[in-house]
BAZANU-464210 format. One line per field, with one value per residue (C-alpha): z, y, x; residue in one letter; residue number from 1. Coordinates in Angstrom, 1 decimal, always signed. Each point is the difference from the previous one (the first is absolute). Layout:
BAZANU-464210
w	Z_...
v	Y_...
u	X_...
res	a_...
n	NUM_...
***
This chain:
BAZANU-464210
w	+109.6_-2.3_+0.5_+0.6_-1.0_+0.8_-2.2_+2.3_-2.8_-3.2_-1.5_-2.4_+2.3_+1.3_-3.5_-1.5_+2.3_-0.1_-3.6_+0.1_+2.5_-1.6_-3.1_+1.9_+2.1_-2.9_+0.9_+3.5_-0.2_-2.4_+2.3_+3.3_+1.6_+0.4_+0.4_-0.9_+1.3_-0.4_+2.6_-1.4_+1.5_-4.1_-2.4_-2.4_-1.1_-0.7_-1.9_+2.3_-2.6_-2.1_+2.4_-1.0_-3.6_+1.0_+1.4_-3.4_-2.2_-1.4_+1.3_+0.7_+3.8_-1.6_-1.7_+3.6_+1.5_-0.4_+1.8_+2.4_-0.5_-3.8_+0.7_+1.9_-1.1_+0.5_+2.3_+2.5_+2.9_+0.1_+3.1_+0.2_+3.4_+2.2_+1.9_+3.9_+1.2_-0.3_+2.6_-1.5_+3.2_-0.9_-3.5_-0.5_-2.0_+1.6_-2.2_+0.6_-0.7_+2.5_-2.0_+1.1_-2.3_+1.1_-2.1_-0.5_-2.0_+0.3_-2.8_+2.0_-3.2_+1.4_-1.3_+1.0_+0.8_-0.5_+3.5_-0.9_+3.5_+1.8_-1.0_+1.7_-2.7_-3.0_-0.6_-0.1_-2.3_-1.7_-3.4_-0.8_-3.0_+2.3_-0.5_-2.9_+1.4_+1.3_-3.8_-1.2_+2.4_-0.8_-3.8_+0.4_+2.3_-3.1_-2.4_+1.2_+1.3_-1.6_+1.8_+3.6_+1.7_+0.2_+2.8_+0.3_+3.5_+1.2_+3.2_+0.6_-0.4_-3.2_-3.1_-3.4_+0.8_-3.7_+0.2_+1.4_-2.9_-2.7_+1.3_+0.2_-3.8_-1.1_+1.5_-1.8_-3.5_+0.9_+0.8_-3.4_-2.1_+1.0_-0.4_+3.7_+1.8_+0.1_+2.1_+2.3_+2.2_+1.1_+3.7_+0.6_+3.8_+1.1_+3.6_-0.2_-0.9_-4.2_-1.9_+0.1_+2.2_-2.6_-0.4_-3.4_-0.9_+1.7_-1.8_-3.1_+0.8_+1.0_-3.5_-1.1_+2.0_-0.2_-3.9_+0.6_+2.3_+2.7_+3.4_+3.0_+4.0_+1.5_+3.5_+0.7_+1.7_+0.4_+3.1_-0.6_-2.5_+0.4_-2.3_+0.2_-2.8_-2.3_+0.5_+1.1_+2.6_+0.2_+3.4_+0.5_+2.8_-1.2_+1.0_-3.9_-1.6_-3.3_-1.3_-3.1_-1.8_-0.5_+2.1_-1.7_+2.5_+0.2_+2.9_+3.4_-0.8_+2.5_-0.3_+0.8_+3.3_+0.1_+0.6_+2.6_+1.7_+0.0_+2.0_-3.2_+0.3_+0.6_-3.6_-1.7_-1.9_+0.7_+1.3_-3.0_-0.5_-3.2_-1.8_+1.1_+0.1_+2.9_+3.0_+2.3_+2.6_-2.2_-2.6_-1.3_-0.7_-3.2_-0.4_-3.3_-1.5_+2.1_+3.0_+0.7_+2.4_-2.6_-0.3_-4.0_-2.1_+0.7_-4.1_-2.0_-1.4_+3.3_+0.8_-3.2_+0.2_+3.2_-0.6_-2.7_+2.9_+2.5_-2.4_-1.1_+3.7_+0.9_-2.8_+0.6_+3.5_-0.5_-2.6_+1.0_+4.0_-0.6_-1.2_-3.6_+0.2_+1.8_-1.2_-0.7_+0.3_-3.7_-0.8_-3.2_-0.7_-2.9_+0.4_-2.0_-0.4_-1.9_-2.7_-2.5_+1.8_+2.5_+1.8_+2.4_+2.5_+1.2_+3.0_+2.9_+3.4_-1.8_-3.0_+0.3_-3.0_-2.8_-1.8_-3.7_-2.2_-0.7_-3.1_-1.8_-0.1_+3.2_+0.4_-2.4_+2.0_+3.3_-2.0_-1.8_+3.4_+1.6_-2.7_+0.9_+3.7_+0.2_-1.2_+2.7_+2.5_-1.7_+0.7_-3.6_-1.0
v	+97.9_+2.8_+3.3_+2.5_+3.4_+2.5_+3.1_+2.8_+2.2_-0.1_+3.5_+0.3_-1.0_-2.9_-1.3_+0.4_-1.7_-2.7_-0.6_+0.4_-2.8_-2.4_+0.4_-0.2_-3.0_-1.8_-3.5_+0.3_+0.8_-2.9_-2.5_+1.5_+1.4_+3.2_+1.6_+3.6_+1.6_+3.8_+1.4_+3.3_+1.5_+1.0_-2.6_+2.9_+1.8_+3.6_+1.8_+3.2_+2.3_-0.1_+2.0_+3.2_-0.6_-0.6_+3.1_+1.7_-2.8_-1.3_-3.4_-1.7_-1.8_-3.2_-0.3_+0.4_-3.3_-3.7_-3.2_-0.3_-4.0_+0.4_+1.8_-2.9_-3.0_-2.7_-1.8_+2.7_-0.1_+2.9_+0.6_+3.0_+0.8_+2.9_-0.1_+1.0_-1.0_-1.0_-1.9_+0.0_-1.6_-3.2_+0.2_+0.2_+2.5_+0.3_+0.6_+1.5_-3.3_-2.0_-1.2_-0.1_-0.4_-1.4_+1.0_-0.3_+2.8_+3.0_+3.2_+3.1_+2.1_+1.5_+3.4_+3.2_+1.8_+3.7_+1.2_+3.8_-0.8_+0.7_+3.7_+1.6_+0.9_-1.5_-2.7_+2.1_+2.5_-1.0_-2.2_-2.5_-2.6_-2.6_-2.2_-1.2_+1.7_+3.3_+0.4_-0.4_+2.3_+2.7_-0.3_+0.9_+2.8_+1.3_-0.3_+2.4_+2.7_+3.2_+2.2_+0.7_-1.3_-3.8_-0.3_-3.3_-1.1_-2.8_-2.1_-1.8_-2.9_-0.5_-2.4_+0.6_+3.4_+1.2_+0.0_+3.5_+1.3_-2.4_+1.1_+3.5_+0.2_-1.9_+2.7_+2.3_-1.4_-1.2_+3.4_+1.5_-2.4_+0.6_+4.1_+1.1_-0.2_+3.8_-0.6_-2.5_+0.4_-3.0_+0.1_-2.3_-0.7_-2.2_-1.1_+1.0_+3.2_-1.1_-1.1_-3.7_-2.5_-0.6_+3.2_-0.5_-0.5_+3.1_+2.1_-1.5_+0.6_+3.9_+1.0_-2.0_+0.9_+3.9_-0.3_-1.5_+2.7_-2.6_+1.4_-1.9_+0.4_-1.9_-1.3_-0.4_-3.3_-0.3_+0.3_+0.1_+0.5_+1.9_+1.3_+2.9_+1.4_-2.1_+1.2_-2.7_+1.7_-2.4_+0.9_-0.4_-0.9_+2.9_+2.1_+0.6_-0.4_-0.8_+0.8_-2.1_-1.1_-3.5_-1.8_-2.9_-2.1_-2.2_-1.5_-1.4_-3.7_-2.7_-3.4_-3.2_-0.4_-3.2_+0.9_+2.5_-2.6_-2.6_+2.7_+0.0_+3.7_+3.0_+1.1_-3.2_+0.5_-2.8_+0.3_-1.4_+0.2_+1.8_-2.2_-3.2_+1.0_-2.4_+1.1_+0.9_-2.9_-2.6_-1.9_-1.9_+3.1_+2.4_+3.2_+1.6_+2.8_+2.9_-1.9_+0.4_+3.1_+0.8_+4.0_-0.3_+0.0_-1.9_-0.6_-3.0_+0.0_+0.1_-3.3_-1.1_-0.2_-0.9_-2.9_-1.6_+0.3_-1.8_-2.6_-0.8_+0.0_-2.6_-2.2_+0.1_-0.7_-2.9_-1.4_+0.8_+0.8_+4.2_+3.1_+1.0_+3.7_+3.2_+2.6_+3.5_+2.4_+0.0_+2.2_+1.0_+2.3_+2.0_+2.8_+1.0_+4.1_+0.4_-2.1_-0.2_+0.2_-1.6_-0.6_-2.4_-0.5_-3.1_+0.1_-2.6_+0.7_+1.6_+1.5_+3.1_+0.5_+2.6_+0.3_+0.2_+2.4_-0.9_-1.5_-1.7_-3.6_+0.0_+0.5_-2.7_-2.3_+0.6_-0.5_-3.5_-1.0_+0.6_-2.9_-2.3_+0.3_-3.2_-1.9_+1.5_-1.1_-3.6_+0.4_+0.1_+3.6
u	+91.5_-1.3_+1.0_-2.9_-0.2_-2.5_-0.8_-2.0_-1.7_-1.1_+1.0_+2.8_+2.9_-1.6_-1.4_+3.1_+2.5_-2.7_+0.3_+3.7_+0.2_-2.2_+2.2_+3.3_-1.1_-1.7_+1.8_-0.5_-3.9_-0.5_+1.9_-1.9_+3.0_-1.3_-3.5_-1.1_-2.6_-1.6_-2.7_-1.2_-3.2_-0.7_-1.2_+0.3_+3.3_+0.1_+2.2_+0.4_+2.0_-3.1_-2.3_+2.0_-1.2_-3.5_-0.1_+0.2_-1.6_+3.5_-1.2_-3.2_-0.3_-0.9_+4.1_+1.4_-1.5_+1.0_-1.0_+3.1_-0.4_+0.5_+3.6_+1.3_+1.9_-2.1_+2.0_-0.6_-1.9_-2.6_-2.6_-2.0_+0.0_+1.2_+3.1_-0.9_+3.4_+3.5_+2.6_+3.2_+1.1_-2.3_+0.3_-3.7_-2.7_-3.2_-3.0_-3.3_-1.7_+1.9_+2.6_+3.3_+3.0_+3.3_+2.7_+3.7_+0.7_-2.6_-0.2_-1.9_-1.4_-3.3_+0.5_-1.4_-3.6_-1.1_-0.9_-1.3_-2.1_+3.2_-0.2_-3.4_-2.6_+2.4_-2.3_-2.8_+1.1_+2.5_+0.2_+2.8_+0.8_+1.7_-3.3_-1.9_-2.9_+1.3_+1.8_-3.6_-1.2_+2.1_+0.2_-3.8_+0.4_+3.0_-2.6_-2.2_+2.8_-0.2_+1.8_+1.9_+2.7_+1.4_+2.4_+2.5_+0.8_+1.5_+0.8_+3.4_+1.0_-1.8_+0.5_+1.0_+1.9_+0.0_-3.9_-0.8_+2.3_-2.0_-3.0_+0.8_+1.5_-3.4_-2.5_+2.1_-0.5_-3.6_-1.4_+2.2_-1.6_-3.2_+0.8_-0.7_+3.3_+0.3_-3.1_+1.4_+2.9_+2.2_+1.3_+2.6_+1.5_+2.9_+0.8_+3.4_+2.4_-0.2_-2.4_+1.3_+1.4_+2.7_+2.0_+1.4_-3.7_-1.0_+2.5_-1.6_-3.1_-0.3_+0.6_-2.4_-2.7_+0.9_-0.7_-3.2_-0.9_-0.3_+0.0_+1.9_+0.5_+2.8_-0.2_-3.5_-1.0_-3.5_-1.9_-3.1_-2.9_-3.1_-3.1_-1.8_-2.8_+1.8_+3.4_+2.6_+2.8_+3.0_+2.1_+3.6_+2.1_+2.0_-2.6_-1.2_-3.6_-0.8_-3.7_-1.0_-3.4_+1.1_+2.6_+2.4_+2.1_+2.3_-0.8_+2.6_+0.5_+0.6_+0.6_-2.0_-2.3_+1.2_+3.8_-1.2_-2.0_+2.9_+1.9_+2.9_-0.3_-2.2_-1.1_-0.1_+3.6_+2.2_+3.7_+1.8_+4.0_+0.8_+2.1_-1.5_-3.4_-0.4_-2.6_+2.8_+0.5_-1.3_+2.1_-3.2_-1.8_+0.1_-1.9_-0.8_-2.0_-1.8_+0.5_+3.8_+0.8_+3.0_+0.3_-0.7_-2.6_-3.3_-0.8_-0.7_+2.9_+2.1_-2.2_+1.1_+3.6_-0.3_-2.0_+3.2_+2.4_-2.7_-0.8_+3.4_+1.2_-2.6_+0.3_+4.1_-0.9_-2.3_+2.3_+3.6_-0.3_+0.7_-1.4_+1.3_+0.2_-0.6_-2.5_+1.5_-2.9_-1.0_-3.0_-1.3_-3.3_-1.5_-1.4_-2.3_-0.3_-3.3_-1.9_+3.0_+3.3_+2.1_+2.9_+1.5_+2.4_+2.2_+2.3_+1.1_+1.4_+3.5_-1.0_-2.6_-2.6_+0.4_-3.5_+0.5_-1.6_-4.3_-0.3_-3.0_+2.5_-0.2_-3.9_-0.5_+2.4_-2.2_-3.0_+1.6_+1.0_-3.5_-1.4_+2.9_-0.2_-1.9_+3.1_+2.2_-2.6_+0.6_+3.8_+0.7_+1.0
res	m_a_k_h_v_v_i_v_g_g_g_v_a_g_t_i_i_a_n_l_l_a_r_g_l_k_e_e_l_a_k_a_e_v_v_i_t_m_v_s_k_d_d_k_h_v_y_q_p_g_f_l_y_v_l_f_d_k_m_r_p_d_e_l_i_r_d_q_r_s_l_l_n_p_s_i_i_f_h_h_d_t_v_v_g_i_d_p_k_a_c_e_v_h_a_e_k_g_k_k_l_k_y_d_y_l_v_i_a_t_g_s_r_p_m_p_e_l_i_p_g_l_k_e_h_g_n_m_f_y_t_l_e_s_a_i_e_l_r_e_k_l_r_k_f_e_k_g_r_i_a_i_a_m_g_v_p_h_k_c_p_v_a_p_f_e_v_t_f_m_l_d_d_y_f_n_k_k_g_i_r_d_k_v_e_i_y_y_t_y_p_i_g_r_i_h_t_l_e_p_v_a_q_w_g_v_p_e_f_e_k_r_g_i_k_y_e_t_l_f_n_m_e_k_v_e_a_h_n_g_t_i_a_v_h_s_a_e_g_s_t_v_e_c_d_l_l_i_t_i_p_p_h_r_g_a_q_a_i_i_d_s_g_i_s_n_d_g_w_v_p_t_n_r_h_t_l_k_y_e_g_y_e_n_v_y_v_a_g_d_t_t_n_l_p_i_s_k_a_g_s_t_a_h_f_e_s_d_v_v_a_d_n_l_i_a_e_i_k_e_g_h_p_a_r_d_y_d_g_k_v_m_c_f_i_e_t_g_f_d_k_g_t_y_i_h_f_n_y_t_t_p_p_s_p_m_p_p_s_k_m_i_h_w_l_k_l_g_y_n_r_m_y_w_l_t_a_r_g_v_l
n	1_2_3_4_5_6_7_8_9_10_11_12_13_14_15_16_17_18_19_20_21_22_23_24_25_26_27_28_29_30_31_32_33_34_35_36_37_38_39_40_41_42_43_44_45_46_47_48_49_50_51_52_53_54_55_56_57_58_59_60_61_62_63_64_65_66_67_68_69_70_71_72_73_74_75_76_77_78_79_80_81_82_83_84_85_86_87_88_89_90_91_92_93_94_95_96_97_98_99_100_101_102_103_104_105_106_107_108_109_110_111_112_113_114_115_116_117_118_119_120_121_122_123_124_125_126_127_128_129_130_131_132_133_134_135_136_137_138_139_140_141_142_143_144_145_146_147_148_149_150_151_152_153_154_155_156_157_158_159_160_161_162_163_164_165_166_167_168_169_170_171_172_173_174_175_176_177_178_179_180_181_182_183_184_185_186_187_188_189_190_191_192_193_194_195_196_197_198_199_200_201_202_203_204_205_206_207_208_209_210_211_212_213_214_215_216_217_218_219_220_221_222_223_224_225_226_227_228_229_230_231_232_233_234_235_236_237_238_239_240_241_242_243_244_245_246_247_248_249_250_251_252_253_254_255_256_257_258_259_260_261_262_263_264_265_266_267_268_269_270_271_272_273_274_275_276_277_278_279_280_281_282_283_284_285_286_287_288_289_290_291_292_293_294_295_296_297_298_299_300_301_302_303_304_305_306_307_308_309_310_311_312_313_314_315_316_317_318_319_320_321_322_323_324_325_326_327_328_329_330_331_332_333_334_335_336_337_338_339_340_341_342_343_344_345_346_347_348_349_350_351_352_353_354_355_356_357_358_359_360_361_362_363_364_365_366_367_368_369_370_371_372_373_374_375_376_377_378_379_380_381
***
């Protein structure tokens, strides 16, 4: 009888895993010994890191979108449907259109979603770039912004932990190139006692902020946002208030509603073994990407490296009866430090990051990867 692998989620993790499985289990698929099915609520695949570039007119929106089916190996069954429940005890996935999918192996890659509504007033008065629509809307506001204070404030947890740095540095370059940087104050806030979660990144970032005249405040956890006569007031749980003319937010994120509704967790993050990437308590369920509850970056590179491990292990389990290797917490993130320079950080569970001096070469490597991302999604790069 055929082994059924069901992948829930068509983002970067789910798509890479599906394509790697199709390649690694080519013979088994041809003999109908394995069936690979993907279920995704979206029939379009969006390169989300590109939203930051749309914000500053560095990428066009249509460059970021592909048909999901076109990215998948032809042997993969694709259902455009919304998963509403997962029953790991019955080995079933329940979809919105009434379909029940039985599985032998399950991959949960349901991602994360921005939820500004979790902070009173943030949805109404904040601006984000975590969807294509919101990035375009904020782009138009930046085009018209001529003077005043821009505040950057964030909720927790959020994906892509270096994005707050990137948007701050790129704002500095943006207004410098427009010749009005002296009329625009950039005010950065962060929820903990330093300007980034990772201490080496924070230590590197402080002098970068100071030489650019970027002001910052730490221990600032957004509690509510209000607006009056065109001025936005951001109040923190610590009792501080930041007033600004334009608020850019990295909103708090949560996992998929289906995870919550299935009783797996209260926030949509799946309890995941940090080495095996299996859902705790279930040997036939893997988790990848933002969906995990692991205390590491919710970033595209994390999803990529986890996907390699999940795919290798599933192939080994199906062919040989046991997993192949563990995940070591590997993460690698580019950091744009403006419009023409960048750096990167590379770390895992045991090795902390150490940012390189920003350079044009690293910036161009990031731009090159933006163009090659579609090879990553296909499991080629």
